[in-house]
C-alpha positions, 0 to 999 in steps of 0.5 A, a space after each residue: 194588264 197595263 191596258 186594264 190599269 189604264 182603263 181603271 185610271 181613265 175611269 177614276 179621272 172621269 169619275 172625279 171630273 164628274 163630281 160636282 164642284 160645290 156641295 151645300 148643306 143647310 146647317 139646321 141638318 143635325 148631321 152636318 160638320 165643318 169641312 175643309 174648304 167650307 164656307 157659310 152664307 145666309 139668305 135674307 129675310 125681311 123685318 117690318 118696321 112699323 111706324 104709327 103716328 098717333 095724335 091726341 087732342 085734349 080739350 083743357 078748361 079755361 080758368 074762368 070757365 064757370 063764369 063764361 055764361 054769366 059774363 059773356 053768355 057762353 053756354 056749355 063751356 067745358 068744366 073738365 078736360 076732354 081727350 080724343 085719340 086718333 092714328 094720324 099716319 102709318 108707315 111701314 118699311 122693310 129691313 133686310 136681315 140675315 135669315 137664322 133659318 136659311 144659313 147654309 154651308 158650302 163646300 167647294 174647291 179652291 177656284 170657287 168663290 162666294 161673294 157677300 155683303 157685309 152681313 153675310 148675305 150671299 151677293 154672288 157665286 164667282 162674281 167680281 167685287 164684293 157687295 157691301 150692304 148698307 141695311 140698318 138692323 132694327 131691334 125688336 122693341 116698342 119705342 115712342 118719340 113725342 112732340 108735345 105742345 104745353 098749354 098755357 093760359 096767360 091771364 091777360 085780363 088783369 091790370 093789377 092783382 089788388 083793389 081798394 075796398 072802402 069799409 064804412 064804420 060809425 062813431 057815436 059822438 055827443 053834439 049839444 047834448 045830442 048823439 049823432 053817428 059819424 061815418 068813418 071811411 077806411 080804405 083797405 087794399 085787398 087781393 082780387 078773387 077769381 070772379 073779379 078777374 073773370 069779370 075784368 077779362 070779359 070786359 076786355 073782350 067787349 073792348 076789343 070787339 068794339 075796337 075791332 068794329 071801329 076798324 072794320 067799319 073805318 071809324 078813325 080819329 083822322 080822315 086818312 085811314 092807317 096803312 096797317 089796317 090788316 095787321 091791326 085787325 089780325 092782332 085784335 082778332 088774336 087777342 080776342 082769341 087768347 081772352 076767350 080761351 080764359 073761358 072756353 078753354 083751348 085744344 092741346 095737340 100732342 103727337 107721338 110716334 110708336 115704332 113696332 118690329 115684326 118678322 113674318 114667318 116662312 109659312 105665312 098664309 094669313 095672319 092677324 097680329 095686334 101690334 099695340 092697344 089703345 085704351 079707353 083712356 086714349 093711351 097707347 100701350 104694348 100689352 092688352 088691358 081690360 079697357 083696350 082695343 087692339 091695332 092689328 097688322 094683317 098680313 095675307 100671302 099671295 096665292 101665286 106663292 103658295 101654288 109655286 111652293 105646292 108645285 116644287 113640293 110635288 116635284 120633290 116627291 116624284 123623284 128620289 131626294 138629291 144627295 147633292 145640292 147646288 146654291 140655295 135661293 129664294 123666290 119671294 112672295 108678294 105679301 098684302 100688308 094692312 094696319 087696322 083699328 076698329 074696322 077702319 083700314 089706315 095702311 094698305 100695301 103690297 110688299 115683296 117678303 123673301 121668307 114667305 116665298 119658295 126656298 129652292 136650290 140650283 142643280 149641283 151638276 151646273 157647278 161642273 162648269 168652272 166659269 159659272 157665275 150666279 148673281 144673287 139679289 141681296 135684298 130678296 135672296 133671288 137669282 138675278 143672273 147666271 152667267 156661263 162665260 
């Protein structure tokens, strides 16, 4: 009897030792309850921060545009504003975040411990130290920052806003029984109208061109030319440009940066998502309108990630479902990312997206070794190293 009891005790002891030190349950399982010595951890997911820089160029007509042909022989001067918008630059960054669909509860003994970063993403099992993540979390919204140059037309062409106008009237007087008309001159100060100002500005342009011609052909009042000829030429050309803008108009450049956020889904194969719209009025809007064209974010998952998922799926179907799981990890996928607008690609890159890859778990049996250490990549959730010493 004593021998039988000893055999039973040895059997129970060996059974207890054979139990894994760790059990892992996805919190998405409906029958999972919080247990003693339980911890929660996340695997990371990547959110794409898409920055689209849009440049809008607007031709503003000059105040004297309708007199350009009359006084300067400039034809087809712009009479109304015209704008053109184009995508100047696209930049995409990844933001590592805890994946709400990859949260797990770990039940382990008192000798085991999990290592996290500051956001609850697992970085190791039984590893020394704590990893403090510094990833910035992005909010899911549509924002823009703008840098605008305001157009200013300075009326350089007017000496004074008033001019003297002489009105002639006649007074009839009798001289030696003869009636005569005597002119009377009245000088009246009037404000210059728009055409008078335009003519004066055009005359200044002609004077500047004459002066520039003399400088370029070395026609100086002294035999020794001045030492600052280059400065004179530059200033004369700049002055002529400012006067011409009063007739031909000027181009105003406005730069805006729009920021969008998108989180790819785990079952990604290929997606084409409109991130914003550009209207016929050359405006960028978040919602589709009747006169707008979409800017697409195009994602294509690599074939390698799909093949790996199919392989592991077949393995699980060939054997019974495991009752005890080890720590879950990820094998991230390479995803082709591009931004397209009107059949033109403005951005193309290959990115590693963790949630688009394979989600697997380590065998529970290996956690019987109390010296086991597992290091995770906190950006991708993949296994960096496994130590048994």
